[in-house]
N, C-alpha and C positions, 0 to 999 in steps of 0.2 A: 212507885209513884212520886215517892219522896223526891227520887233521882231527877224524875222528868221534871217534876214542879222547881227544883231548884237549878237546872240546866236552861227550861223556859225561863227563871228570873235573871239567871248571868246574861243570856240573852238578849233579854231587855233591857240591861244596865248597861249592856256594850252599846247598845241602837240608839240608847236614848243620852250617850256622853255627847255631851255640847261644852264648844271652847266659845267665848268671845277674845274677838283681837281686835285692840285699835291700833290702826297702821298707819304711817305717814304714806301720802301718795307717793315719793320718790320710789315706792317698791313695788305699788300697784299692779302692772301687767304682770310680773312675775309671781307674784304673792297671789293672784288668782287661781294661776294654772296648781300651783302648790297646793293650794286648798284643795281644789279638785281632785287632784290625785290623793292626797290626802285622805277626804272623804272616800274616797273609793275604795281604797286599800284598809282602812281602820274601822268605816261604817259610824267614825266618828265626827259629828258637824262643827264646822268652823263656820262662825257669823262674823264677816268682819266690818269693820268702821274704818274707812279711809278717809283721809284731809289731810290738812296741814297738821304737822307732826305736834304744834302747841295746842291748838284745836282741840285733836284727839285728846291729848293727855287731860285737859281741862273737862273734856267730857266725862272720862273714866273717873278722873277725881271726884265729880260733881255725880257721878251717879253711883259712886262706890261700888261698881262693878267691873268685870272684867278680867281675864285670866292671863293674857300678854300684850304686852307693850311693846311695839315694831316702830322705830320712830325714824326719819330719814337721815338720822346724821346724830353724833356723838353729843352734842350742846342739850337736846332734848334730853335723851339717855342722862346727861348729867343732871339735869334740872329735874329729874323724876326721882333720882336717886338721892340728892340733896332735900326732896320733901317727902322722901320713906313711901315712894308710892310702887317703888320694886322690888324686888331680891338683888342687890349687887352682885351676890356671888353665883345669881344664874343669868347673869349676861354675857351673851356669845358674840360674835362678829360673824355676820352673816356672808359679803360682801363690800366693794371699797368702790366709791365714786370719785371722778373729778368735777370741777365747775369748767364749763365752757360757754361759748355766745351760741348761741341757737339764731338763726334766720330761716325765712320761706327759701323754701326750695329755687336752687337758677340763684339766689343771693341777689336779689334784682338792687339792692340799693349799696352792693360791692363793698359789703362789709368786712374789713380784714383783720383789725386789729381791735382791742379795748380802747384807745384815745377814738378810734371811729366812732364809738356810741356818744362821741360828744357834738357830734356835728350837726349844723343848727337842722332842724325840720324831720327829723327821726322821730318815729313815733317806741318808744321803747315802754317793756316793762319787768319789773323783778317781783318775786314775792313778797309778801308779807314780813319783812324782817324779825319781827318779834313771832310770829308765828309757823312761819314755815321754813325746814331749814334749809332751802335752796336761798330763799330771800336772805336768811345769815348771812351765807357763804356770800350772795351776792355782796353785800354793804361792804364786808371785810375787804373784799376785792377792788372796791372800788375805793374806799378809805386809804388803801393801803399802796394802790399804784399809781393815783391820779394827784394832781395837784388841786389846790383851793380852785381856781381857775377851770378848772377841767371838771372838777366836781358839778360846780355851779352850773355850768352848760348841760354836762349829763343829766342834773337831776330837771332842767327845764324841760329835758323831751322824755321824761318819765311820766305815759298817760294812765298807769294802773297796775296797784297792788294786787295779784294775786293771791286767792284765799288754799291754793295747795298745789304740787308741783303739776301735779291733773292739769289746773287751770292754766299753768304758765306754760306747758308748752303746747296746750289747744289755742293759745292766745296766737301764737305762731301758728297753728294749722289751719288757724280759721283765720291768718290775717288780719287780725285786729289790731296786730304790733308789725314793725318791720325786723325787729330782734327780743331777745332775752335774754339774759345771763343765769342760765339754767344748768343743768348737769349734760354733760356729755353724751348719756344713754338718749336723750329725749329724741336723738334725731332716728334710734333704733326702733324708737315707740312707734314713730309716724313716716318713715323714710321717703315715702312720696311728698311728705310736704313741708318736710323740717331738714336743712342742714345745720350740720356743727362746724363751728369756726372755733380751733382749738386757740387756748390762751396760752401765751409763752411760758415756759417752765416757772420760772421766776416771777410770774403775776400769780401762781396758784400759792396761796399763805399756806394753806394745809389740807393734805389729802383725806378725804371724808369718808367715814362706811355706815354699813347700815347695822344699828347691833339690835337686838332682843333680848327680852328679859322676861319674866314671872311677874305678873303684878301682886300686890300685895291683899290684892281682894279675891284671889282665884280660890276657887273652891274645891278644886283637884290640881294639886302640884303637880301629881306624878302625868297624869294626862298631857298638862300645859308642859312639863320635859318632853313627853314623847312627841308633840308639835315641833318643837325646839329638836330634838333628834333628828326628824325625818327632814325639817329645812334645811340642816346642815349635811346631810346625808347626799351623795353623788347624785341622787334619785330627784332630791329635793331642791340642790342648786343648778340641776338643769334647765329650769324654764328661766335661771337668772344667767347664763351663758348664752341662750339663745338671744336676750336682748342685750348683749354685750356689756353686761355689770362686769366689773373688773373682780376675777375671783381671787386673786392672792394680792398681797402687796406690792411686790415685785412688778407686777403687771402695772398697778397703779405710778409707782415711779419711774415710769418712762414716758410720764405727761409731765412730772416736774423736777424740782433740782433735787439732787441725792439726800438733801438732809430738810427737807420737809416734813415739818411735822404731820403727825398720824392722829385725826380725833382732835379731842379738847372740847373749849367751849370759849366762844368768842364773845364779848363784853360789846354790845350794840350801844351805840353814842346816843345820847337821848335827841339829838337833831332828828335821828330817824325814827325814831319812837314817836315821836308827834306829827311826824310827813306822811308816815304808813299807817296810821289810824285812821285818816283820813279817807282813803282806799279810791275807789276811780278819779280820773281828774276828768273834767271833761275839756 
């Protein structure tokens, strides 16, 4: 009887195992598929909260709960480490990303280069640069490649600061804007409605990547590590390959200059903090 009782308790514990994941939406399509497979294989439930990397980090911090933090760039992982919200030694790189221009299918506005985004009359969007990974990269690209006059013209074309990578891609899919400064992978999220215009290698200031780490609020670090291990396995990475994320650093370097930095953290100029907080412009 005791054996059956202990076996029953073990099975109950297994079935009740649960993880809470706070994730930037830069990984959402692939991560949702990873979670589905992981749950089927292990019986461990993974509840995921997706959004802008800064927004979900704030949620995790305020709630004082969460097992894993999976932002869309190193910028927000560095912030999490600095604030003591994750275990630094648990951090792992999952896949790599490069920024690009995303336009409507067929490219009706004939956008070919970064400077084309300064043309009068275009409707542009970038993600909220203080809270969304791809918005931080967008500002860095603008600041490092355009003249003061070109920056002024581009800013006049901005009609929205979106709240996540998902909403940035959707702005193009739904034809709410003519173009966004987004991630190259956005095209593969919705190939029927989004095209990608690659930036010149010298215009890409940094190679991005998706890092994951165990939260300091994790109840069960062993189970959290089990999810990370699965995510890094061939089976776990398969959905990322399906959506054309860059699996190795060498793949990412095909789109950048040879000495492009990897990861790091960009300090946002104050002018962008003030402007982006205003949200959508009419």
